[in-house]
C-alpha positions, 0 to 999 in steps of 0.5 A, spaced: 514 752 694 517 748 683 523 746 671 517 744 660 513 737 661 516 735 655 523 735 656 523 736 664 518 734 669 518 737 677 514 735 682 515 742 685 514 748 682 519 754 684 513 759 686 508 753 689 512 748 691 513 746 699 520 749 702 520 743 706 520 738 701 525 736 696 523 736 688 526 731 682 525 731 675 521 725 674 523 725 666 529 728 662 530 727 656 537 724 654 539 722 660 536 713 660 540 709 657 540 712 650 534 710 648 531 713 641 527 718 643 521 716 638 522 709 640 515 706 642 517 706 650 519 714 649 513 716 646 509 712 651 514 715 657 512 722 655 505 721 654 504 718 661 508 724 663 503 729 660 497 725 662 499 726 669 501 733 669 494 734 667 492 730 673 489 724 669 493 719 673 489 713 670 491 714 663 499 716 666 499 709 669 496 706 662 501 709 658 507 708 663 505 701 663 504 700 656 512 703 656 514 698 660 510 693 656 515 695 650 521 695 654 521 692 661 528 695 663 526 702 662 529 705 668 526 712 666 519 709 665 520 705 672 522 711 675 516 716 672 511 710 674 513 710 681 512 717 682 505 716 680 504 711 684 507 715 690 502 721 688 497 716 689 499 713 696 500 706 693 507 705 697 509 698 696 508 699 687 512 706 688 518 703 692 518 697 687 518 701 681 523 706 684 527 699 686 527 698 679 529 704 676 536 704 680 536 697 678 537 698 671 539 706 671 545 706 676 548 711 674 542 715 671 542 722 674 535 723 674 533 716 677 538 717 683 536 724 684 528 721 684 530 716 688 533 720 693 527 725 693 522 718 694 527 716 700 527 723 703 520 724 703 519 717 707 524 720 713 530 715 710 534 722 710 542 718 711 540 713 705 536 719 701 543 723 702 547 718 699 543 717 692 543 725 691 551 725 692 551 719 687 547 724 682 552 730 683 558 725 682 555 725 675 559 731 672 554 732 666 547 732 670 543 738 668 541 741 674 545 740 680 542 746 684 536 741 684 540 736 687 544 741 692 537 744 694 534 737 695 539 736 700 539 742 704 532 740 705 533 733 706 538 736 712 533 741 714 528 735 715 533 731 719 535 738 723 541 738 721 541 745 719 548 748 719 550 742 714 544 745 709 545 751 709 552 750 705 547 746 700 542 752 699 548 757 698 551 752 692 544 752 689 543 759 689 550 759 686 548 756 680 541 759 680 540 766 684 532 766 684 531 759 686 525 760 691 526 754 696 533 756 697 531 763 697 526 761 702 530 757 707 536 762 707 531 766 710 529 762 716 537 760 716 539 767 717 534 769 721 535 763 726 542 765 727 541 772 728 543 774 722 538 780 721 542 783 715 542 777 711 535 774 713 533 781 710 537 781 704 535 774 702 527 776 703 528 781 698 530 777 693 525 772 695 519 777 694 521 778 687 520 771 685 516 768 690 509 770 693 510 770 701 506 765 706 504 767 712 510 763 715 515 767 712 511 774 713 512 773 720 520 772 720 520 778 716 516 782 722 520 779 726 527 781 722 524 788 722 522 789 729 529 787 732 533 792 726 528 797 729 525 798 723 518 799 725 515 802 719 517 795 715 515 791 721 508 794 720 508 793 713 509 785 714 504 785 720 499 788 714 500 782 709 500 777 715 492 780 717 490 780 710 492 772 709 488 772 715 483 774 712 483 771 706 
């Protein structure tokens, strides 16, 4: 299941990103090293981010490399270029730049969150969680809900479902319309046999995102267990429609 590219860039969209993957901010202005927004390096970071959004990875790399030529210790530029390299599956380059981003921005919450996301996607769950915890330790981070959601997803991926649920709930306390957290709460509640809560979270999810086949099947099972045949058949019809398409 994904935050404007000038101010904030997200790797996964609220209504289109994968609920099984954590999300990260590629760039969040004013988080990094107090570099003037109109400096040559930050202007090139912005341009690199914009080209990344358009899918023009070659030009994105060119702009981000230029930013680093102006300031080789600019943490956010290292984090951004690492994200581009990771997208291109150039893992050695991605790893090198992520480590440099943390070296030069060790207290920057955006940098820490991005590196945590990368580590989680690599399967280094415990290390990823430690970076998310460092991010949350900064009381001025602008989107703690994203970090709680990331932690929840990472814990689900590492089969620590009971520990994941409180983070999804915390994320939803900050923002009640987060699709990834709502999606996962449907899954968690259904797995626990708490069908009333699963139904409630599913209804909230339907208001903010399209439902995929997996979640529709859960909806069908929930309504079947609750004896609501009409609602169950509605979900069944939606599943068949997806299969036809």
